Every structure is written in structure tokens, then in C-alpha cells.
Gaussian input, Z-matrix of N, CA and C with variables (Angstrom, degrees):
# hf/3-21g

backbone

0 1
 N
 C     1     B1
 C     2     B2     1     A1
 N     3     B3     2     A2     1     D1
 C     4     B4     3     A3     2     D2
 C     5     B5     4     A4     3     D3
 N     6     B6     5     A5     4     D4
 C     7     B7     6     A6     5     D5
 C     8     B8     7     A7     6     D6
 N     9     B9     8     A8     7     D7
 C    10    B10     9     A9     8     D8
 C    11    B11    10    A10     9     D9
 N    12    B12    11    A11    10    D10
 C    13    B13    12    A12    11    D11
 C    14    B14    13    A13    12    D12
 N    15    B15    14    A14    13    D13
 C    16    B16    15    A15    14    D14
 C    17    B17    16    A16    15    D15
 N    18    B18    17    A17    16    D16
 C    19    B19    18    A18    17    D17
 C    20    B20    19    A19    18    D18
 N    21    B21    20    A20    19    D19
 C    22    B22    21    A21    20    D20
 C    23    B23    22    A22    21    D21
 N    24    B24    23    A23    22    D22
 C    25    B25    24    A24    23    D23
 C    26    B26    25    A25    24    D24
 N    27    B27    26    A26    25    D25
 C    28    B28    27    A27    26    D26
 C    29    B29    28    A28    27    D27
 N    30    B30    29    A29    28    D28
 C    31    B31    30    A30    29    D29
 C    32    B32    31    A31    30    D30
 N    33    B33    32    A32    31    D31
 C    34    B34    33    A33    32    D32
 C    35    B35    34    A34    33    D33
 N    36    B36    35    A35    34    D34
 C    37    B37    36    A36    35    D35
 C    38    B38    37    A37    36    D36
 N    39    B39    38    A38    37    D37
 C    40    B40    39    A39    38    D38
 C    41    B41    40    A40    39    D39
 N    42    B42    41    A41    40    D40
 C    43    B43    42    A42    41    D41
 C    44    B44    43    A43    42    D42
 N    45    B45    44    A44    43    D43
 C    46    B46    45    A45    44    D44
 C    47    B47    46    A46    45    D45
 N    48    B48    47    A47    46    D46
 C    49    B49    48    A48    47    D47
 C    50    B50    49    A49    48    D48
 N    51    B51    50    A50    49    D49
 C    52    B52    51    A51    50    D50
 C    53    B53    52    A52    51    D51
 N    54    B54    53    A53    52    D52
 C    55    B55    54    A54    53    D53
 C    56    B56    55    A55    54    D54
 N    57    B57    56    A56    55    D55
 C    58    B58    57    A57    56    D56
 C    59    B59    58    A58    57    D57
 N    60    B60    59    A59    58    D58
 C    61    B61    60    A60    59    D59
 C    62    B62    61    A61    60    D60
 N    63    B63    62    A62    61    D61
 C    64    B64    63    A63    62    D62
 C    65    B65    64    A64    63    D63
 N    66    B66    65    A65    64    D64
 C    67    B67    66    A66    65    D65
 C    68    B68    67    A67    66    D66
 N    69    B69    68    A68    67    D67
 C    70    B70    69    A69    68    D68
 C    71    B71    70    A70    69    D69
 N    72    B72    71    A71    70    D70
 C    73    B73    72    A72    71    D71
 C    74    B74    73    A73    72    D72
 N    75    B75    74    A74    73    D73
 C    76    B76    75    A75    74    D74
 C    77    B77    76    A76    75    D75
 N    78    B78    77    A77    76    D76
 C    79    B79    78    A78    77    D77
 C    80    B80    79    A79    78    D78
 N    81    B81    80    A80    79    D79
 C    82    B82    81    A81    80    D80
 C    83    B83    82    A82    81    D81
 N    84    B84    83    A83    82    D82
 C    85    B85    84    A84    83    D83
 C    86    B86    85    A85    84    D84
 N    87    B87    86    A86    85    D85
 C    88    B88    87    A87    86    D86
 C    89    B89    88    A88    87    D87
 N    90    B90    89    A89    88    D88
 C    91    B91    90    A90    89    D89
 C    92    B92    91    A91    90    D90
 N    93    B93    92    A92    91    D91
 C    94    B94    93    A93    92    D92
 C    95    B95    94    A94    93    D93
 N    96    B96    95    A95    94    D94
 C    97    B97    96    A96    95    D95
 C    98    B98    97    A97    96    D96
 N    99    B99    98    A98    97    D97
 C   100   B100    99    A99    98    D98
 C   101   B101   100   A100    99    D99
 N   102   B102   101   A101   100   D100
 C   103   B103   102   A102   101   D101
 C   104   B104   103   A103   102   D102
 N   105   B105   104   A104   103   D103
 C   106   B106   105   A105   104   D104
 C   107   B107   106   A106   105   D105
 N   108   B108   107   A107   106   D106
 C   109   B109   108   A108   107   D107
 C   110   B110   109   A109   108   D108
 N   111   B111   110   A110   109   D109
 C   112   B112   111   A111   110   D110
 C   113   B113   112   A112   111   D111
 N   114   B114   113   A113   112   D112
 C   115   B115   114   A114   113   D113
 C   116   B116   115   A115   114   D114
 N   117   B117   116   A116   115   D115
 C   118   B118   117   A117   116   D116
 C   119   B119   118   A118   117   D117
 N   120   B120   119   A119   118   D118
 C   121   B121   120   A120   119   D119
 C   122   B122   121   A121   120   D120
 N   123   B123   122   A122   121   D121
 C   124   B124   123   A123   122   D122
 C   125   B125   124   A124   123   D123
 N   126   B126   125   A125   124   D124
 C   127   B127   126   A126   125   D125
 C   128   B128   127   A127   126   D126
 N   129   B129   128   A128   127   D127
 C   130   B130   129   A129   128   D128
 C   131   B131   130   A130   129   D129
 N   132   B132   131   A131   130   D130
 C   133   B133   132   A132   131   D131
 C   134   B134   133   A133   132   D132
 N   135   B135   134   A134   133   D133
 C   136   B136   135   A135   134   D134
 C   137   B137   136   A136   135   D135
 N   138   B138   137   A137   136   D136
 C   139   B139   138   A138   137   D137
 C   140   B140   139   A139   138   D138
 N   141   B141   140   A140   139   D139
 C   142   B142   141   A141   140   D140
 C   143   B143   142   A142   141   D141
 N   144   B144   143   A143   142   D142
 C   145   B145   144   A144   143   D143
 C   146   B146   145   A145   144   D144
 N   147   B147   146   A146   145   D145
 C   148   B148   147   A147   146   D146
 C   149   B149   148   A148   147   D147
 N   150   B150   149   A149   148   D148
 C   151   B151   150   A150   149   D149
 C   152   B152   151   A151   150   D150
 N   153   B153   152   A152   151   D151
 C   154   B154   153   A153   152   D152
 C   155   B155   154   A154   153   D153
 N   156   B156   155   A155   154   D154
 C   157   B157   156   A156   155   D155
 C   158   B158   157   A157   156   D156
 N   159   B159   158   A158   157   D157
 C   160   B160   159   A159   158   D158
 C   161   B161   160   A160   159   D159
 N   162   B162   161   A161   160   D160
 C   163   B163   162   A162   161   D161
 C   164   B164   163   A163   162   D162
 N   165   B165   164   A164   163   D163
 C   166   B166   165   A165   164   D164
 C   167   B167   166   A166   165   D165
 N   168   B168   167   A167   166   D166
 C   169   B169   168   A168   167   D167
 C   170   B170   169   A169   168   D168
 N   171   B171   170   A170   169   D169
 C   172   B172   171   A171   170   D170
 C   173   B173   172   A172   171   D171
 N   174   B174   173   A173   172   D172
 C   175   B175   174   A174   173   D173
 C   176   B176   175   A175   174   D174
 N   177   B177   176   A176   175   D175
 C   178   B178   177   A177   176   D176
 C   179   B179   178   A178   177   D177
 N   180   B180   179   A179   178   D178
 C   181   B181   180   A180   179   D179
 C   182   B182   181   A181   180   D180
 N   183   B183   182   A182   181   D181
 C   184   B184   183   A183   182   D182
 C   185   B185   184   A184   183   D183
 N   186   B186   185   A185   184   D184
 C   187   B187   186   A186   185   D185
 C   188   B188   187   A187   186   D186
 N   189   B189   188   A188   187   D187
 C   190   B190   189   A189   188   D188
 C   191   B191   190   A190   189   D189
 N   192   B192   191   A191   190   D190
 C   193   B193   192   A192   191   D191
 C   194   B194   193   A193   192   D192
 N   195   B195   194   A194   193   D193
 C   196   B196   195   A195   194   D194
 C   197   B197   196   A196   195   D195
 N   198   B198   197   A197   196   D196
 C   199   B199   198   A198   197   D197
 C   200   B200   199   A199   198   D198
 N   201   B201   200   A200   199   D199
 C   202   B202   201   A201   200   D200
 C   203   B203   202   A202   201   D201
 N   204   B204   203   A203   202   D202
 C   205   B205   204   A204   203   D203
 C   206   B206   205   A205   204   D204
 N   207   B207   206   A206   205   D205
 C   208   B208   207   A207   206   D206
 C   209   B209   208   A208   207   D207
 N   210   B210   209   A209   208   D208
 C   211   B211   210   A210   209   D209
 C   212   B212   211   A211   210   D210
 N   213   B213   212   A212   211   D211
 C   214   B214   213   A213   212   D212
 C   215   B215   214   A214   213   D213
 N   216   B216   215   A215   214   D214
 C   217   B217   216   A216   215   D215
 C   218   B218   217   A217   216   D216
 N   219   B219   218   A218   217   D217
 C   220   B220   219   A219   218   D218
 C   221   B221   220   A220   219   D219
 N   222   B222   221   A221   220   D220
 C   223   B223   222   A222   221   D221
 C   224   B224   223   A223   222   D222
 N   225   B225   224   A224   223   D223
 C   226   B226   225   A225   224   D224
 C   227   B227   226   A226   225   D225
 N   228   B228   227   A227   226   D226
 C   229   B229   228   A228   227   D227
 C   230   B230   229   A229   228   D228
 N   231   B231   230   A230   229   D229
 C   232   B232   231   A231   230   D230
 C   233   B233   232   A232   231   D231
 N   234   B234   233   A233   232   D232
 C   235   B235   234   A234   233   D233
 C   236   B236   235   A235   234   D234
 N   237   B237   236   A236   235   D235
 C   238   B238   237   A237   236   D236
 C   239   B239   238   A238   237   D237
 N   240   B240   239   A239   238   D238
 C   241   B241   240   A240   239   D239
 C   242   B242   241   A241   240   D240
 N   243   B243   242   A242   241   D241
 C   244   B244   243   A243   242   D242
 C   245   B245   244   A244   243   D243
 N   246   B246   245   A245   244   D244
 C   247   B247   246   A246   245   D245
 C   248   B248   247   A247   246   D246
 N   249   B249   248   A248   247   D247
 C   250   B250   249   A249   248   D248
 C   251   B251   250   A250   249   D249

   B1=1.4517
   B2=1.5330
   B3=1.3224
   B4=1.4579
   B5=1.5286
   B6=1.3469
   B7=1.4572
   B8=1.5162
   B9=1.3233
   B10=1.4566
   B11=1.5248
   B12=1.3284
   B13=1.4513
   B14=1.5186
   B15=1.3397
   B16=1.4587
   B17=1.5198
   B18=1.3284
   B19=1.4558
   B20=1.5236
   B21=1.3183
   B22=1.4545
   B23=1.5146
   B24=1.3224
   B25=1.4611
   B26=1.5198
   B27=1.3469
   B28=1.4574
   B29=1.5240
   B30=1.3025
   B31=1.4621
   B32=1.5187
   B33=1.3202
   B34=1.4504
   B35=1.5180
   B36=1.3232
   B37=1.4524
   B38=1.5283
   B39=1.3161
   B40=1.4592
   B41=1.5132
   B42=1.3182
   B43=1.4484
   B44=1.5129
   B45=1.3240
   B46=1.4663
   B47=1.5158
   B48=1.3144
   B49=1.4582
   B50=1.5120
   B51=1.3055
   B52=1.4540
   B53=1.5238
   B54=1.3148
   B55=1.4608
   B56=1.5164
   B57=1.3447
   B58=1.4685
   B59=1.5265
   B60=1.3212
   B61=1.4541
   B62=1.5146
   B63=1.3364
   B64=1.4488
   B65=1.5237
   B66=1.3063
   B67=1.4504
   B68=1.5193
   B69=1.3104
   B70=1.4591
   B71=1.5258
   B72=1.3229
   B73=1.4487
   B74=1.5193
   B75=1.3230
   B76=1.4626
   B77=1.5221
   B78=1.3185
   B79=1.4501
   B80=1.5310
   B81=1.3401
   B82=1.4614
   B83=1.5264
   B84=1.3214
   B85=1.4554
   B86=1.5221
   B87=1.3314
   B88=1.4623
   B89=1.5171
   B90=1.3089
   B91=1.4592
   B92=1.5202
   B93=1.3214
   B94=1.4565
   B95=1.5355
   B96=1.3088
   B97=1.4657
   B98=1.5304
   B99=1.3270
   B100=1.4711
   B101=1.5219
   B102=1.3427
   B103=1.4625
   B104=1.5300
   B105=1.3307
   B106=1.4695
   B107=1.5236
   B108=1.3160
   B109=1.4609
   B110=1.5318
   B111=1.3371
   B112=1.4695
   B113=1.5276
   B114=1.3269
   B115=1.4644
   B116=1.5294
   B117=1.3276
   B118=1.4610
   B119=1.5250
   B120=1.3276
   B121=1.4634
   B122=1.5204
   B123=1.3342
   B124=1.4642
   B125=1.5260
   B126=1.3252
   B127=1.4582
   B128=1.5247
   B129=1.3235
   B130=1.4612
   B131=1.5362
   B132=1.3471
   B133=1.4759
   B134=1.5269
   B135=1.3307
   B136=1.4672
   B137=1.5288
   B138=1.3285
   B139=1.4653
   B140=1.5262
   B141=1.3406
   B142=1.4698
   B143=1.5278
   B144=1.3345
   B145=1.4661
   B146=1.5297
   B147=1.3247
   B148=1.4682
   B149=1.5236
   B150=1.3289
   B151=1.4645
   B152=1.5237
   B153=1.3264
   B154=1.4671
   B155=1.5274
   B156=1.3490
   B157=1.4675
   B158=1.5331
   B159=1.3279
   B160=1.4637
   B161=1.5184
   B162=1.3323
   B163=1.4614
   B164=1.5192
   B165=1.3373
   B166=1.4582
   B167=1.5227
   B168=1.3378
   B169=1.4710
   B170=1.5215
   B171=1.3314
   B172=1.4617
   B173=1.5174
   B174=1.3201
   B175=1.4605
   B176=1.5235
   B177=1.3209
   B178=1.4650
   B179=1.5214
   B180=1.3228
   B181=1.4618
   B182=1.5194
   B183=1.3322
   B184=1.4597
   B185=1.5154
   B186=1.3202
   B187=1.4684
   B188=1.5198
   B189=1.3158
   B190=1.4642
   B191=1.5246
   B192=1.3099
   B193=1.4605
   B194=1.5155
   B195=1.3271
   B196=1.4545
   B197=1.5200
   B198=1.3284
   B199=1.4550
   B200=1.5249
   B201=1.3065
   B202=1.4562
   B203=1.5250
   B204=1.3306
   B205=1.4624
   B206=1.5276
   B207=1.3334
   B208=1.4654
   B209=1.5280
   B210=1.3454
   B211=1.4652
   B212=1.5250
   B213=1.3273
   B214=1.4701
   B215=1.5229
   B216=1.3178
   B217=1.4653
   B218=1.5262
   B219=1.3466
   B220=1.4740
   B221=1.5296
   B222=1.3435
   B223=1.4666
   B224=1.5302
   B225=1.3229
   B226=1.4688
   B227=1.5184
   B228=1.3369
   B229=1.4655
   B230=1.5268
   B231=1.3257
   B232=1.4730
   B233=1.5213
   B234=1.3325
   B235=1.4690
   B236=1.5107
   B237=1.3361
   B238=1.4501
   B239=1.5188
   B240=1.3217
   B241=1.4751
   B242=1.5296
   B243=1.3152
   B244=1.4612
   B245=1.5247
   B246=1.2991
   B247=1.4551
   B248=1.5154
   B249=1.3103
   B250=1.4781
   B251=1.4763
   A1=110.90
   A2=115.76
   A3=120.08
   A4=110.98
   A5=117.42
   A6=121.78
   A7=112.05
   A8=117.27
   A9=121.25
   A10=110.89
   A11=117.39
   A12=120.26
   A13=110.80
   A14=117.72
   A15=120.92
   A16=110.22
   A17=116.55
   A18=120.40
   A19=110.22
   A20=117.42
   A21=121.29
   A22=112.19
   A23=117.37
   A24=121.10
   A25=111.36
   A26=117.52
   A27=120.91
   A28=112.45
   A29=118.17
   A30=121.46
   A31=110.99
   A32=115.77
   A33=122.70
   A34=108.70
   A35=117.46
   A36=119.73
   A37=113.14
   A38=118.33
   A39=122.14
   A40=112.91
   A41=118.07
   A42=121.71
   A43=113.83
   A44=117.72
   A45=120.77
   A46=109.58
   A47=116.74
   A48=120.89
   A49=109.85
   A50=116.98
   A51=121.44
   A52=109.10
   A53=117.23
   A54=121.94
   A55=110.04
   A56=117.61
   A57=119.94
   A58=110.66
   A59=116.94
   A60=121.16
   A61=113.41
   A62=116.72
   A63=121.38
   A64=108.73
   A65=116.66
   A66=119.71
   A67=109.12
   A68=115.76
   A69=121.62
   A70=109.96
   A71=117.65
   A72=121.96
   A73=114.37
   A74=119.16
   A75=122.01
   A76=109.32
   A77=116.64
   A78=119.40
   A79=109.33
   A80=117.34
   A81=119.94
   A82=111.95
   A83=115.73
   A84=121.93
   A85=110.58
   A86=116.70
   A87=122.66
   A88=109.61
   A89=116.54
   A90=122.65
   A91=110.96
   A92=116.72
   A93=121.60
   A94=108.04
   A95=116.93
   A96=120.91
   A97=109.70
   A98=116.85
   A99=120.57
   A100=111.49
   A101=116.54
   A102=120.41
   A103=110.79
   A104=116.82
   A105=121.46
   A106=109.52
   A107=116.55
   A108=121.75
   A109=110.67
   A110=116.29
   A111=120.10
   A112=111.25
   A113=117.40
   A114=122.22
   A115=111.25
   A116=116.35
   A117=120.48
   A118=113.29
   A119=117.15
   A120=120.54
   A121=112.49
   A122=116.31
   A123=121.34
   A124=109.51
   A125=116.29
   A126=120.67
   A127=111.56
   A128=115.04
   A129=121.88
   A130=111.62
   A131=118.82
   A132=118.16
   A133=113.00
   A134=116.95
   A135=119.60
   A136=110.76
   A137=117.62
   A138=120.18
   A139=109.42
   A140=116.94
   A141=120.54
   A142=111.20
   A143=118.11
   A144=120.96
   A145=110.67
   A146=116.98
   A147=120.24
   A148=111.61
   A149=116.86
   A150=120.34
   A151=109.65
   A152=117.24
   A153=121.85
   A154=111.06
   A155=116.96
   A156=121.23
   A157=112.54
   A158=116.86
   A159=120.47
   A160=113.73
   A161=117.59
   A162=120.71
   A163=110.22
   A164=116.15
   A165=122.48
   A166=107.07
   A167=117.89
   A168=119.96
   A169=109.97
   A170=116.42
   A171=120.42
   A172=111.06
   A173=114.84
   A174=122.14
   A175=107.91
   A176=116.10
   A177=121.62
   A178=107.65
   A179=115.49
   A180=122.23
   A181=107.43
   A182=115.92
   A183=118.96
   A184=108.03
   A185=116.79
   A186=120.65
   A187=112.44
   A188=116.84
   A189=120.81
   A190=110.13
   A191=115.03
   A192=121.92
   A193=106.91
   A194=116.61
   A195=121.45
   A196=109.02
   A197=114.94
   A198=122.36
   A199=108.00
   A200=116.59
   A201=121.31
   A202=108.24
   A203=115.76
   A204=118.85
   A205=110.83
   A206=118.02
   A207=121.63
   A208=110.61
   A209=117.16
   A210=120.86
   A211=110.73
   A212=116.49
   A213=120.27
   A214=110.25
   A215=116.96
   A216=120.47
   A217=111.28
   A218=117.08
   A219=120.11
   A220=110.86
   A221=116.79
   A222=120.69
   A223=110.13
   A224=117.00
   A225=120.38
   A226=111.46
   A227=116.56
   A228=120.37
   A229=111.11
   A230=116.72
   A231=121.10
   A232=111.36
   A233=117.08
   A234=120.28
   A235=111.21
   A236=116.63
   A237=121.76
   A238=111.95
   A239=115.85
   A240=120.42
   A241=110.42
   A242=114.99
   A243=120.19
   A244=109.54
   A245=117.21
   A246=120.55
   A247=108.41
   A248=115.67
   A249=120.26
   A250=111.84
   D1=-38.10
   D2=-179.32
   D3=-62.51
   D4=-38.81
   D5=178.89
   D6=-62.72
   D7=-35.72
   D8=178.78
   D9=-68.06
   D10=-37.79
   D11=178.56
   D12=-66.28
   D13=-40.15
   D14=178.03
   D15=-65.39
   D16=-40.37
   D17=-179.64
   D18=-63.48
   D19=-41.69
   D20=178.95
   D21=-64.20
   D22=-31.53
   D23=-179.86
   D24=-67.09
   D25=-25.35
   D26=-179.35
   D27=-91.61
   D28=-7.03
   D29=-173.70
   D30=-65.34
   D31=143.84
   D32=175.85
   D33=-92.71
   D34=165.73
   D35=179.77
   D36=-55.52
   D37=-32.55
   D38=-179.45
   D39=-76.10
   D40=-2.79
   D41=178.71
   D42=95.42
   D43=-5.89
   D44=179.54
   D45=-88.45
   D46=147.88
   D47=174.02
   D48=-83.88
   D49=178.53
   D50=177.16
   D51=-69.17
   D52=133.46
   D53=-179.61
   D54=-78.68
   D55=155.73
   D56=176.01
   D57=-58.40
   D58=137.51
   D59=179.55
   D60=81.54
   D61=7.07
   D62=-177.12
   D63=-124.71
   D64=137.32
   D65=177.12
   D66=-105.93
   D67=155.50
   D68=-179.57
   D69=-55.54
   D70=128.66
   D71=177.06
   D72=84.87
   D73=-12.12
   D74=179.77
   D75=-95.85
   D76=153.83
   D77=177.54
   D78=-76.82
   D79=147.77
   D80=-177.57
   D81=-68.08
   D82=151.76
   D83=178.26
   D84=-75.78
   D85=-38.86
   D86=-179.29
   D87=-114.31
   D88=135.22
   D89=-177.46
   D90=-111.14
   D91=142.77
   D92=171.72
   D93=-81.74
   D94=172.85
   D95=177.23
   D96=-59.63
   D97=-41.44
   D98=178.21
   D99=-62.52
   D100=-39.70
   D101=177.85
   D102=-62.95
   D103=-43.49
   D104=179.20
   D105=-63.48
   D106=-41.82
   D107=179.07
   D108=-57.32
   D109=-47.87
   D110=179.35
   D111=-68.93
   D112=-40.16
   D113=-177.51
   D114=-62.19
   D115=-41.11
   D116=-177.27
   D117=-94.82
   D118=-15.37
   D119=-178.94
   D120=70.03
   D121=37.99
   D122=-179.98
   D123=-123.41
   D124=169.92
   D125=-177.91
   D126=-75.31
   D127=157.16
   D128=178.74
   D129=-60.82
   D130=-46.37
   D131=177.86
   D132=-59.68
   D133=-34.54
   D134=178.46
   D135=-67.58
   D136=-38.24
   D137=176.86
   D138=-59.80
   D139=-48.19
   D140=179.21
   D141=-60.60
   D142=-39.97
   D143=179.68
   D144=-64.86
   D145=-43.54
   D146=-179.83
   D147=-65.76
   D148=-34.26
   D149=175.40
   D150=-67.86
   D151=-46.16
   D152=-179.44
   D153=-60.66
   D154=-39.21
   D155=-179.85
   D156=-76.02
   D157=-15.06
   D158=-179.08
   D159=90.41
   D160=3.19
   D161=177.93
   D162=-66.57
   D163=-38.92
   D164=174.62
   D165=-107.12
   D166=116.54
   D167=178.37
   D168=-71.60
   D169=135.05
   D170=-177.37
   D171=-142.13
   D172=155.28
   D173=174.94
   D174=-109.24
   D175=132.37
   D176=177.99
   D177=-102.06
   D178=117.09
   D179=-179.46
   D180=-116.43
   D181=90.54
   D182=-171.87
   D183=66.19
   D184=-123.71
   D185=177.70
   D186=-90.27
   D187=-9.48
   D188=-178.40
   D189=-84.82
   D190=143.83
   D191=175.77
   D192=-118.65
   D193=128.88
   D194=178.56
   D195=-128.41
   D196=142.47
   D197=-178.65
   D198=-119.72
   D199=128.26
   D200=175.87
   D201=-69.88
   D202=126.95
   D203=179.87
   D204=-61.08
   D205=-39.69
   D206=179.69
   D207=-64.27
   D208=-43.39
   D209=179.43
   D210=-66.15
   D211=-37.73
   D212=178.04
   D213=-63.98
   D214=-44.62
   D215=179.02
   D216=-62.59
   D217=-40.79
   D218=177.55
   D219=-63.96
   D220=-41.39
   D221=-179.99
   D222=-63.52
   D223=-39.75
   D224=178.49
   D225=-65.97
   D226=-41.04
   D227=178.10
   D228=-64.02
   D229=-37.58
   D230=-179.83
   D231=-66.12
   D232=-29.75
   D233=178.14
   D234=-68.41
   D235=-31.86
   D236=177.86
   D237=71.57
   D238=173.68
   D239=179.77
   D240=-72.18
   D241=146.54
   D242=177.71
   D243=-111.05
   D244=139.56
   D245=173.30
   D246=-99.14
   D247=144.48
   D248=-177.73
   D249=-90.92

């Protein structure tokens, strides 16, 4: 019973617990495709295309794709500002 209470204390509003390598209140080190989609405000197919093209560096772990938040931020900085 005590383990369940500790687990509930770590739960996020969405019902997920803290992920490995992540501390409460801190942003995750590794992002899923959905996380990247929300972070950048772009569509899911566009995230996959940018990963396939190499614009967004990603690690493929079996069927899972993970993006390092630090590498993503560096890639965005390298793109620089765009003028319309």
C-alpha cells in the first residue's frame, strides 16, 4: 500500500508518472514524436519528415523514435531566423 501512495505522489496531471531520467517539474531529456509535435507546434507527419530528412536528429530504438531535447534545440538554433 505504501508503494502505491508514493507512486501517486509522482503522478502528473495527465495520469503519467515521472519518466526515467526526468525529475518532477523539469523538462524531459528525450522527447517522443508527440512531444516534438507539441514543442514545435507542427503536425505529426511533418515531424516524421524532418526526422527522415535529418533536419531533426533522432534515435531509433526498435519501433520507438526519441529526440534529444538538447540536440533539437541545437538543430533549431543552426537553422537560424527566417525572413518572410
